[in-house]
C-alpha positions, 0 to 999 in steps of 0.5 A: 297241129301245134307250132313247134317252139324255136330252139337249139343253138342259141347265140349267147351274149356274154357281158364282161364287167368293165373292170375285167377282161374276161368272165368267170362264174361260180354257179350252184343250181338245179339245172344249167342253161337249158338250151344248146348255145354258142358264143364267140368266147373260149370257155373252160368249164369245170363241174364241181358237183353233179352228173348228166349228159353233155353235148359239145359240137358232135360229141354227146356223152355222160359227165360227172363231178370233176369233168373239165372241158375246154371249148373254142368259140362258136361250138354249140354246147349244153350240159344237161343235169340228170333229173334225179341229180339233187344239185349241180355246181360249176365254175367256168371262165369265158374269154374272147380270142383277143381278150389280152391283145390281138397279138399276145397269143401270136408270140413264139412263147405262146405256141403251146397255148395256141395248140391248145386253143386249136385243139379246143375247136372240137372240145378238149377234156383232160387227164385225171391228174390235170383235172385234180390240179385244176380243181384246186386252182379254180376253187381258189380263183375267186379269192384273187384280185382282178390282176391275180386272176388274169395271171392265174388264167394264163397259168391255167392255160399253160398247164392245160397245154402241157397235158399230153394225155388230153383228148378231143371230144370229137375226131380232129379235123385239122381246122384253121383259124377264121378271120372276122368275116368268116366268123360273122358268117358262121355266127349267122349260120347258127342264127339261121339254125336257131330260127329254122331247125324245127322245119325244112333246112335249106343250105342254099338259102343260108349260103345266099344269106351269107353271100357265098356260093353253096360250095364255098359255104359248105367248105367254110362250115366244114372247116369251122365245125369239122362236119358237113352242114346237115351233119351238124343239123342232125346232131343239134336236133338229136341233142334237143330230142335228148333234152325233151326225152329227159325233161318232158313226158311228151311222146316220142312222136311229138318229140320227133315233130318238135325236133323237125322230123316229118316221120317217126321212122326217119327220127328213129333212124337219125337218133340211133345213128347218133346215140347208138340206141333207140329213143325209147331205150334212151329214155329208159336208161336216163336213171339210173346210169353210171356217170363215173365211167366216161372220164377215166384215163 
């Protein structure tokens, strides 16, 4: 029996130029980063061109041109461009929570932006008028100098915070901010998932590796992700299955095995619980599909 490849929520190390406090990129490509990943930075992602499916935390849905999403640190995510989409284009900004100083967003004037950042822990998408306004601003972003970009990023965050029609990608869970030690533990948990998701998962083992009791780890993980540990394991496995169904011709049985399932029946049951359809129907529905209906407000 062939050994399945390690995959899923990979840690992404983001390197910022010494002359800047945050990263921004304009990318034109056939496919975005092919694996589900996470990083300690906030990320604002605007899809200028393209369509497909995206996973953000526990949300799996279609995306199309004009998609604008704001994600908090350590939230697993992937944008999968549809196979028949000729070209994808995106603009994204990534920044650490303290990129402008540890105390900056704690000031009383920053309360609207703090609320936006808290909401981003489940992923946030925005109303059509705000997306349209942000598209214009982001397209002009690269023409600015470094100082202007910093000020413009703060302006963008402020205007996003004023969108009363923004909506979470997953149900709100009332999560709170983590301290540095807690963030390290959650990052280590995802590293464990990256190495072990194709095989048996032991919550007790990972709790021990981060020096917490199973009960304490369970509480921390749910407070951070909004879901219990095994629910996230299921969603990451199904997200990978969606990618394999999209990008390969492997049989469903092979994909089930590659995604850590010992039986096809269990895989089918788990897939239906997340995607509301069978793996076979999902594969048949990939092209064509209506990629314009998920983002109407």
